[in-house]
C-alpha positions as CSV (number, residue, x, y, z in Angstrom):
1,X,109.6,93.9,97.3
2,X,109.1,93.8,93.5
3,X,108.5,97.3,92.1
4,X,106.0,97.9,89.3
5,X,107.7,98.3,85.9
6,X,108.6,101.9,85.4
7,X,108.6,102.7,89.2
8,X,111.7,102.9,91.4
9,X,111.9,102.1,95.1
10,X,111.3,104.8,97.8
11,X,113.4,104.6,100.9
12,X,110.8,106.0,103.3
13,X,107.8,105.2,105.5
14,X,104.4,106.8,106.0
15,X,102.1,106.8,109.0
16,X,98.9,104.9,108.1
17,X,97.1,107.7,110.1
18,X,98.2,110.2,107.4
19,X,96.1,108.3,104.9
20,X,92.6,109.8,104.8
21,X,91.2,107.6,102.0
22,X,89.3,104.7,103.7
23,X,89.9,102.2,101.0
24,X,93.6,102.9,100.7
25,X,94.1,102.9,104.5
26,X,92.3,99.5,104.7
27,X,94.6,98.0,102.1
28,X,97.7,99.4,103.8
29,X,96.9,98.7,107.5
30,X,97.8,94.9,107.5
31,X,101.3,95.8,106.2
32,X,102.1,98.4,108.9
33,X,105.6,97.2,110.1
34,X,107.5,100.4,110.8
35,X,107.9,102.4,114.0
36,X,108.7,105.8,112.5
37,X,107.4,108.0,109.8
38,X,109.6,109.9,107.2
39,X,107.1,112.7,107.0
40,X,106.4,113.6,110.6
41,X,108.2,113.5,114.0
42,X,106.2,110.5,115.3
43,X,108.4,107.7,116.7
44,X,107.3,104.5,118.5
45,X,107.1,104.4,122.2
46,X,107.7,101.3,124.2
47,X,105.2,98.5,123.6
48,X,103.5,100.5,120.7
49,X,102.5,98.5,117.7
50,X,103.9,99.4,114.2
51,X,102.1,102.3,112.7
52,X,103.8,103.1,109.4
53,X,104.0,101.4,106.1
54,X,106.8,101.4,103.4
55,X,106.3,104.1,100.8
56,X,107.0,101.4,98.3
57,X,103.7,99.8,99.1
58,X,101.9,103.2,98.9
59,X,103.6,103.7,95.5
60,X,102.5,100.3,94.3
61,X,98.8,101.1,95.0
62,X,99.1,104.6,93.5
63,X,100.9,103.2,90.4
64,X,98.2,100.6,90.0
65,X,95.4,103.2,90.2
66,X,97.3,105.6,87.9
67,X,97.9,102.8,85.4
68,X,94.1,102.1,85.4
69,X,93.1,105.7,84.8
70,X,96.0,106.6,82.5
71,X,98.3,104.6,80.2
72,X,101.8,104.8,78.7
73,X,101.4,107.2,75.7
74,X,104.0,105.3,73.7
75,X,106.4,107.1,71.3
76,X,106.4,110.9,71.7
77,X,108.2,113.1,69.2
78,X,110.3,115.8,70.9
79,X,111.6,119.1,69.6
80,X,114.1,121.1,71.6
81,X,113.6,118.9,74.6
82,X,109.8,119.3,74.6
83,X,107.0,117.2,73.1
84,X,106.1,118.4,69.6
85,X,102.5,118.4,70.8
86,X,101.2,117.9,74.4
87,X,97.6,117.3,73.2
88,X,96.2,114.3,75.1
89,X,99.3,114.1,77.3
90,X,99.4,114.6,81.1
91,X,102.6,115.2,83.1
92,X,103.7,112.9,85.9
93,X,103.0,115.5,88.6
94,X,99.4,116.0,87.4
95,X,98.8,112.3,87.3
96,X,100.0,111.7,90.9
97,X,98.0,114.6,92.3
98,X,95.0,113.5,90.3
99,X,95.1,110.0,91.7
100,X,96.1,111.0,95.3
101,X,93.5,113.7,95.5
102,X,92.5,114.1,99.2
103,X,93.7,110.6,100.1
104,X,96.6,111.9,102.3
105,X,96.8,114.6,105.0
106,X,97.3,118.0,103.5
107,X,100.3,118.5,105.9
108,X,102.3,115.8,104.2
109,X,100.7,115.5,100.8
110,X,103.2,117.5,98.8
111,X,106.2,115.6,100.2
112,X,104.5,112.3,99.6
113,X,103.5,113.3,96.1
114,X,107.0,114.5,95.3
115,X,108.5,111.1,96.4
116,X,106.1,109.3,94.2
117,X,106.7,111.6,91.2
118,X,110.5,111.1,91.6
119,X,110.1,107.4,91.6
120,X,108.6,107.3,88.1
121,X,111.5,106.3,85.9
122,X,110.1,105.3,82.5
123,X,108.0,108.3,81.3
124,X,107.3,112.0,81.7
125,X,103.8,111.9,80.3
126,X,100.7,109.7,80.4
127,X,97.7,109.4,78.1
128,X,94.2,109.2,79.5
129,X,92.6,105.8,79.2
130,X,89.2,105.3,77.6
131,X,87.3,103.9,80.7
132,X,84.7,106.7,80.7
133,X,83.6,106.0,77.2
134,X,80.2,105.0,78.3
135,X,79.8,108.3,80.1
136,X,81.6,111.1,78.2
137,X,81.3,109.6,74.7
138,X,77.9,108.2,75.5
139,X,76.6,111.8,76.1
140,X,77.6,112.7,72.6
141,X,76.0,109.5,71.2
142,X,72.9,110.1,73.3
143,X,72.6,113.6,71.9
144,X,72.9,112.4,68.4
145,X,70.4,109.6,68.9
146,X,67.8,111.8,70.5
147,X,68.2,114.6,68.0
148,X,68.2,112.4,64.8
149,X,66.8,108.9,65.5
150,X,64.5,108.4,68.5
151,X,63.3,110.5,71.4
152,X,59.9,109.3,72.5
153,X,60.3,105.6,73.3
154,X,63.1,104.9,75.8
155,X,61.6,103.1,78.8
156,X,60.9,99.4,78.9
157,X,62.3,96.5,76.9
158,X,61.5,94.3,74.0
159,X,62.1,90.7,73.2
160,X,62.6,91.6,69.5
161,X,66.0,90.4,68.1
162,X,68.4,93.3,67.9
163,X,66.4,95.5,70.2
164,X,69.4,96.1,72.5
165,X,71.3,97.9,69.7
166,X,68.4,100.0,68.6
167,X,68.1,103.7,69.6
168,X,65.4,103.3,72.4
169,X,67.5,100.7,74.2
170,X,70.6,102.8,73.9
171,X,68.8,105.8,75.3
172,X,67.3,103.8,78.2
173,X,70.8,102.4,79.1
174,X,72.3,105.9,79.2
175,X,69.4,107.4,81.2
176,X,69.4,104.6,83.8
177,X,73.1,105.5,84.6
178,X,71.9,109.0,85.5
179,X,69.9,107.6,88.4
180,X,73.2,107.5,90.4
181,X,73.1,111.3,90.6
182,X,69.8,111.1,92.5
183,X,71.5,108.8,95.0
184,X,74.5,111.2,95.4
185,X,75.0,114.4,97.4
186,X,73.9,116.4,94.4
187,X,70.4,115.8,95.8
188,X,69.6,118.6,98.2
189,X,66.5,120.1,99.8
190,X,65.5,123.8,99.5
191,X,64.0,124.5,102.9
192,X,60.5,126.0,103.3
193,X,60.8,129.7,103.0
194,X,63.3,129.7,100.2
195,X,62.7,132.6,97.8
196,X,63.0,132.0,94.0
197,X,62.7,134.8,91.4
198,X,61.1,134.7,88.0
199,X,59.4,137.3,85.9
200,X,58.8,138.8,82.5
201,X,60.5,141.3,80.2
202,X,58.0,143.8,79.0
203,X,57.7,146.6,76.4
204,X,55.2,148.7,78.3
205,X,55.3,148.6,82.1
206,X,52.1,150.6,82.5
207,X,50.2,148.3,80.3
208,X,51.3,145.1,82.2
209,X,51.4,146.5,85.7
210,X,47.6,146.4,86.1
211,X,47.3,142.8,85.0
212,X,50.1,141.7,87.3
213,X,48.7,143.6,90.3
214,X,45.4,141.8,89.8
215,X,46.8,138.3,89.6
216,X,50.5,138.3,90.6
217,X,51.2,134.5,90.8
218,X,49.3,133.7,87.6
219,X,50.8,136.5,85.6
220,X,54.4,135.8,86.8
221,X,54.2,132.1,87.3
222,X,54.7,129.4,84.6
223,X,53.2,130.1,81.2
224,X,50.0,128.3,80.2
225,X,50.7,125.2,78.3
226,X,49.4,126.7,75.0
227,X,52.0,129.5,75.3
228,X,54.9,127.4,76.7
229,X,57.9,127.6,74.3
230,X,60.6,125.0,74.2
231,X,63.2,125.5,76.9
232,X,66.3,123.8,78.2
233,X,64.4,121.3,80.2
234,X,60.9,121.3,78.6
235,X,59.4,120.6,75.2
236,X,57.0,123.1,73.6
237,X,53.6,122.9,75.3
238,X,55.0,121.5,78.6
239,X,55.3,124.3,81.1
240,X,57.9,124.4,83.9
241,X,58.7,127.0,86.6
242,X,62.1,128.5,85.6
243,X,63.6,130.7,88.2
244,X,66.8,131.8,89.9
245,X,68.1,132.2,93.4
246,X,68.6,135.9,93.2
247,X,66.7,138.6,91.4
248,X,69.7,140.0,89.4
249,X,70.4,136.6,88.0
250,X,66.7,136.0,87.1
251,X,66.6,139.4,85.3
252,X,69.8,138.7,83.5
253,X,68.7,135.3,82.3
254,X,65.4,136.4,80.8
255,X,67.0,139.6,79.3
256,X,69.3,137.4,77.3
257,X,66.4,136.2,75.2
258,X,64.3,139.4,75.0
259,X,64.5,142.6,72.9
260,X,62.9,144.6,75.8
261,X,64.7,146.4,78.5
262,X,62.2,146.4,81.4
263,X,61.3,143.5,83.7
264,X,58.7,142.8,86.3
265,X,59.9,140.2,88.7
266,X,58.3,138.1,91.5
267,X,59.9,136.6,94.5
268,X,58.1,133.2,95.0
269,X,58.5,131.6,98.5
270,X,58.5,127.9,98.9
271,X,55.8,126.5,101.3
272,X,57.4,123.1,101.8
273,X,60.9,121.6,101.3
274,X,61.7,121.2,97.7
275,X,64.0,118.4,96.5
276,X,66.3,119.3,93.7
277,X,69.2,117.8,91.8
278,X,71.8,120.6,92.2
279,X,74.4,120.5,89.5
280,X,76.1,123.6,91.0
281,X,77.4,121.4,93.8
282,X,80.6,119.4,93.8
283,X,80.4,115.7,94.7
284,X,82.1,115.4,98.1
285,X,81.2,111.8,98.9
286,X,83.3,110.4,96.1
287,X,84.0,106.7,95.7
288,X,87.7,105.7,96.1
289,X,90.0,105.0,93.2
290,X,91.8,102.6,95.5
291,X,88.8,100.3,95.8
292,X,89.5,97.9,92.9
293,X,86.2,96.1,92.5
294,X,84.4,96.8,89.3
295,X,81.3,98.5,90.9
296,X,83.5,100.9,92.9
297,X,85.5,101.8,89.8
298,X,82.4,102.4,87.9
299,X,81.1,104.7,90.6
300,X,84.4,106.5,90.6
301,X,84.2,107.1,86.9
302,X,80.6,108.3,87.1
303,X,81.6,110.8,89.9
304,X,84.4,112.1,87.7
305,X,82.0,112.6,84.9
306,X,79.5,114.5,87.0
307,X,81.2,117.9,86.5
308,X,81.5,117.5,82.7
309,X,78.0,116.2,82.5
310,X,76.8,119.3,84.3
311,X,78.6,121.5,81.8
312,X,77.1,119.7,78.9
313,X,73.5,119.9,80.1
314,X,73.9,123.6,80.9
315,X,75.9,124.6,77.7
316,X,74.6,127.7,76.0
317,X,72.3,127.2,73.0
318,X,71.7,129.8,70.3
319,X,68.1,130.8,70.2
320,X,67.9,131.1,66.4
321,X,65.5,128.2,65.8
322,X,68.0,125.4,66.3
323,X,67.1,125.2,70.0
324,X,64.0,123.2,69.0
325,X,66.4,120.3,68.3
326,X,69.4,121.2,70.4
327,X,67.4,121.3,73.6
328,X,66.0,117.9,73.0
329,X,68.6,115.9,74.9
330,X,68.3,117.9,78.0
331,X,64.5,117.8,77.8
332,X,64.6,114.0,77.7
333,X,67.0,113.9,80.7
334,X,64.8,116.3,82.7
335,X,61.6,114.3,81.9
336,X,63.3,111.0,82.9
337,X,64.6,112.5,86.2
338,X,61.1,113.9,86.8
339,X,59.2,110.7,86.5
340,X,61.5,107.6,86.9
341,X,63.6,107.8,90.1
342,X,62.3,106.2,93.2
343,X,63.4,109.2,95.2
344,X,61.1,111.9,93.8
345,X,62.8,115.2,92.8
346,X,61.0,118.5,92.2
347,X,63.5,120.1,89.9
348,X,67.0,120.7,88.7
349,X,69.5,123.5,89.5
350,X,72.4,124.5,87.3
351,X,74.9,127.5,87.4
352,X,74.1,130.8,85.7
353,X,76.7,132.5,83.6
354,X,75.1,135.9,83.5
355,X,76.5,138.8,85.5
356,X,79.2,137.7,88.0
357,X,78.3,134.1,87.2
358,X,77.6,133.3,90.9
359,X,73.9,132.8,90.6
360,X,71.9,129.6,90.3
361,X,69.1,128.7,87.9
362,X,66.4,126.4,89.1
363,X,63.7,124.7,87.1
364,X,60.9,123.1,89.1
365,X,58.6,120.5,87.6
366,X,55.5,122.5,88.2
367,X,53.2,124.0,85.6
368,X,50.5,126.6,86.0
369,X,47.8,125.7,88.5
370,X,47.1,125.3,92.2
371,X,50.9,124.9,93.1
372,X,51.1,128.7,92.9
373,X,49.1,131.3,94.8
374,X,49.2,134.9,95.7
375,X,49.7,135.9,99.4
376,X,47.0,136.8,100.3
377,X,45.1,134.9,97.6
378,X,43.1,136.7,95.1
379,X,39.4,136.2,94.8
380,X,39.8,134.3,91.5
381,X,42.4,132.0,93.1
382,X,40.0,131.2,96.0
383,X,37.3,130.2,93.6
384,X,39.3,128.0,91.3
385,X,41.7,126.4,93.8
386,X,39.7,125.5,97.0
387,X,41.4,123.3,99.5
388,X,44.7,123.0,97.7
389,X,47.8,124.1,99.6
390,X,50.3,125.9,97.3
391,X,53.9,124.9,96.7
392,X,55.0,128.5,96.2
393,X,53.4,131.8,97.1
394,X,54.0,135.3,95.8
395,X,53.4,138.4,97.9
396,X,52.6,141.7,96.2
397,X,55.5,143.2,98.3
398,X,57.9,140.8,96.4
399,X,56.9,142.1,93.0
400,X,59.6,144.5,91.7
401,X,60.4,146.4,88.5
402,X,63.8,146.6,86.8
403,X,65.6,148.1,83.8
404,X,68.3,146.3,81.9
405,X,71.3,148.0,80.4
406,X,73.2,146.0,77.8
407,X,76.8,146.5,76.9
408,X,78.7,145.4,73.8
409,X,82.4,144.7,74.0
410,X,84.3,144.6,70.7
411,X,87.6,142.7,70.6
412,X,89.8,143.2,67.6
413,X,91.1,140.0,66.1
414,X,94.6,140.0,64.7
415,X,94.9,138.9,61.1
416,X,97.1,135.7,61.0
417,X,100.6,136.3,59.8
418,X,101.5,134.5,56.5
419,X,103.3,131.3,57.1
420,X,107.1,131.9,56.8
421,X,109.3,128.9,56.1
422,X,113.0,129.5,55.5
423,X,113.4,126.1,53.9
424,X,110.1,125.4,52.1
425,X,111.5,122.2,50.6
426,X,112.2,120.7,54.0
427,X,109.5,118.4,55.4
428,X,110.0,117.1,58.9
429,X,108.0,113.9,59.6
C-alpha cells in the first residue's frame, strides 16, 4: 500500500476486535484479511474468516486524524539537540496517544501506540491546528463583545445589511453552539432528596439566630431581588440559589467573600428531581475523531473544548469592583441556558476550589418565593404560599453554625539574578 508522506510501513497485524472505537472499527472491518494478530496469541482456526487488519491501514487512519488535529510545525531551531523552545510543540508520542485515546483495548494499546510512533519518520514534533478557533478563541471574543460592545440583544435575527457581523449576531452564534452541552452527558438529574447547603456569614450569631429560627428557608434562601448582588451567574437584582453539595464547601465559598468568621448554614432538600448542567463531569460519550464527516468532526472539537470551557466559566474573579463587568459573560451564558434550550435545565454545577477542592458548587435558577419552604412550614409561609409545592425544603434540624479559621501562607520570591553573558557582543539569531 502507499504510505502517507512522513509515515513508514509497519510489518504487523491487529485484531479488529481490539479496536474499541466504533467509527474506526467500521472503517477497518471491510479490510480484515489476516488470520493472526501481532499483539495477542489469537490464531485462525479452520474455516474461520479473517479477523485482523494490517497495521499499515490502522496507521493510515491514525495519521490522517493526527494530520487534521495537528500539523507539521515547519522549521524548528535546535540547541544541543533540543528545540530552542517547545512552546506550541507536541511530541510524537503525545500526538499518537491523544488521537488513539480509548480507541484500542488497554491490553494492547501501548504496543500499538509504540509501533505507530516508531513509524513516524519526518518529524519529532507537531503543532496544534487552529480548528477550534470558533470555540476557544470565540470564548475570548465573546467575553470581549459582552463586556464592551453588546450584552442585552443576542436572540433573533435581522434583515439589516451587515447584521451577521454585528455584536448581537456574533453573540447569538456562540451561544447557540453551547446548546450541544444540554444534549450531552453533562446533563444530569439530582434525585429527589438531594441535600444542598447554603447560608450566611454573620458578625453576631446571637442577633441573627432568632430571625433564622423564625423563618429558616426565607432567611437562608436566595436573597430578595432588591438585595441580590451580581454573582458569577446572575446580574445585580436577579436572585439565584447558590449552594454546594457539602457544608464545608458551602462555608468555604461564602467565607472567601466575607470579613466575618461565623456562618449559619442550611441543608436544603430537593423535593423533585433537579436537572442540572454539571461541568464537574467529564464527557464520556465523545464523538470519534475517526468519523471524517464535518458534523462529526465539529462535535469532536466541541467535546474537546468542554473541559477548557468549564475552566473559563468557573475561573476566579477578584471581587474588587471589576466583577460587575468580568462576571457579565458567564451571566449571559447562564441566562441563555436557563431560558433557551428545549430541554429545560434547573441550574448549573461547577467545581469548587476551596478546601480540598473536591466539592461542587450548584446554582439553581430559583429566586425567593414559593420554591422554598421550611419543614414543617412556618405560619407566615402557609399564609403567603397556599397550594404551592416547594422545590426545596429546609428543616430546622439542618440549620448549623460554624466558625471559619483563615490561614495565610507566605512564599518568598527569589530576586532574579542579573543576566550574565560571557560574550555580550554575540547575537545568535
